[in-house]
matplotlib code that plots the C-alpha trace (Angstrom):
import matplotlib.pyplot as plt

x = [283.1, 286.4, 288.8, 292.2, 294.7, 298.2, 299.1, 296.8, 295.8, 292.1, 289.8, 286.2, 284.1, 280.4, 278.0, 274.3, 272.7, 269.1, 266.7, 268.4, 266.5, 267.9, 266.3, 268.3, 271.8, 274.5, 278.2, 281.1, 284.8, 286.9, 290.7, 291.0, 288.2, 285.0, 282.0, 278.8, 275.7, 273.0, 269.9, 267.9, 264.3, 261.7, 260.1, 256.8, 258.3, 260.0, 258.0, 257.7, 255.6, 254.5, 254.0, 251.9, 253.3, 250.7]
y = [168.9, 170.2, 168.0, 168.9, 166.8, 167.9, 165.4, 166.9, 170.1, 169.4, 171.2, 170.4, 172.7, 172.0, 174.3, 175.0, 178.3, 179.2, 181.4, 180.6, 180.3, 176.9, 177.0, 180.1, 179.3, 180.0, 179.0, 180.1, 179.2, 181.7, 182.4, 180.1, 181.8, 180.1, 182.5, 181.2, 183.4, 182.5, 184.6, 185.1, 183.9, 186.7, 187.1, 185.8, 182.5, 181.7, 179.2, 180.4, 179.2, 181.5, 179.8, 181.6, 181.5, 181.1]
z = [71.2, 70.1, 68.2, 66.8, 64.9, 64.2, 61.5, 58.9, 60.7, 60.9, 63.4, 64.4, 66.6, 67.2, 69.0, 69.2, 68.1, 68.9, 66.9, 63.5, 60.3, 59.3, 55.8, 54.8, 56.2, 53.6, 53.7, 51.3, 51.3, 49.5, 49.7, 52.7, 54.7, 55.6, 55.9, 57.4, 57.3, 59.9, 59.6, 62.8, 62.9, 63.0, 66.4, 65.2, 64.1, 67.4, 69.4, 73.0, 75.8, 78.6, 81.9, 84.6, 88.1, 90.8]

ax = plt.figure().add_subplot(projection="3d")
ax.plot(x, y, z, "-o")
ax.set_aspect("equal")
plt.show()
């Protein structure tokens, strides 16, 4: 979903990211710049299912 409004110049952008450690996401807003740090999950913490093909 992307939404823009010209009256008050707001902007919304939503998207999905996989393999992100949601417990350690950090965001900072400084000097007009938003910085979001999204650490990746370690390989051992990723839930994967292997399906055998017959």
